[in-house]
C-alpha positions as CSV (number, residue, x, y, z in Angstrom):
1,M,108.9,82.5,110.9
2,S,105.7,80.4,110.4
3,T,104.1,82.4,113.3
4,L,104.8,85.7,111.6
5,T,103.6,84.3,108.3
6,A,100.3,83.0,109.8
7,A,99.7,86.3,111.6
8,F,100.5,88.6,108.7
9,E,99.4,86.8,105.6
10,V,95.8,87.8,106.2
11,K,96.7,91.5,106.6
12,T,96.8,93.9,103.7
13,P,100.0,95.6,102.7
14,A,98.6,98.9,103.9
15,T,97.9,97.5,107.4
16,L,101.4,96.0,107.6
17,T,102.9,99.4,106.6
18,K,100.8,101.2,109.2
19,R,101.9,98.7,111.9
20,A,105.6,99.0,110.9
21,S,105.3,102.8,111.0
22,T,103.9,102.6,114.5
23,V,106.8,100.5,115.7
24,K,109.2,102.9,114.0
25,K,107.7,105.8,115.9
26,H,108.1,104.0,119.2
27,M,111.7,103.2,118.4
28,K,112.5,106.8,117.4
29,W,110.9,107.9,120.7
30,C,113.1,105.4,122.6
31,D,116.2,106.7,120.8
32,V,115.6,110.1,122.3
33,H,114.0,109.3,125.7
34,V,115.6,106.0,126.8
35,V,119.2,106.0,128.0
36,D,119.4,102.3,128.8
37,S,122.4,101.1,126.7
38,A,121.3,97.4,126.8
39,S,117.9,98.3,125.4
40,Q,119.5,100.5,122.7
41,A,121.8,97.7,121.7
42,N,118.9,95.3,121.0
43,G,116.9,98.0,119.2
44,F,114.3,98.2,121.9
45,L,112.9,94.9,121.0
46,P,111.4,93.0,122.6
47,F,109.3,95.7,124.1
48,E,110.0,96.4,127.8
49,E,107.1,97.3,130.0
50,Q,108.7,100.4,131.5
51,H,109.4,101.8,128.0
52,V,105.9,101.0,126.8
53,W,104.3,102.9,129.7
54,L,106.7,105.9,129.3
55,Y,105.6,106.1,125.6
56,F,101.9,105.2,126.2
57,L,101.0,107.6,129.0
58,P,101.9,110.9,127.2
59,L,100.1,109.6,124.0
60,R,97.0,109.0,126.1
61,Q,97.2,112.5,127.6
62,D,97.6,114.1,124.2
63,I,94.6,112.2,122.9
64,A,92.5,113.3,125.9
65,R,93.6,116.9,125.3
66,T,93.3,117.1,121.5
67,H,90.8,114.3,120.8
68,K,93.1,113.2,118.0
69,G,95.5,110.3,117.6
70,Y,93.4,107.5,118.9
71,T,94.2,105.3,115.9
72,S,97.9,105.7,116.6
73,L,97.5,104.7,120.2
74,S,95.3,101.7,119.4
75,N,97.7,100.5,116.7
76,F,100.6,100.7,119.2
77,L,98.6,98.7,121.8
78,E,97.6,96.1,119.2
79,I,101.3,95.6,118.3
80,V,102.3,95.3,121.9
81,R,99.6,92.7,122.5
82,F,100.7,90.8,119.4
83,A,104.4,91.0,120.3
84,R,103.7,89.2,123.5
85,F,102.7,86.0,121.6
86,A,105.1,86.3,118.6
């Protein structure tokens, strides 16, 4: 718990809400696209590399096509990088 407190106490509530929303989007996507019952049982946390790539690649393609959504993708990548240490 002290790791999370140290990491999040410097963030604004708006930033925390944005990050939580990004994780929620990933989990909703996993509910639809991932049929691995073990992953579903643990709520798709911790992140699994194969699920991250399956989620990430179409987002990246959409950004390249529409030139929108970069913030969402960068938020997701920041969360994945942080999750590795937390």
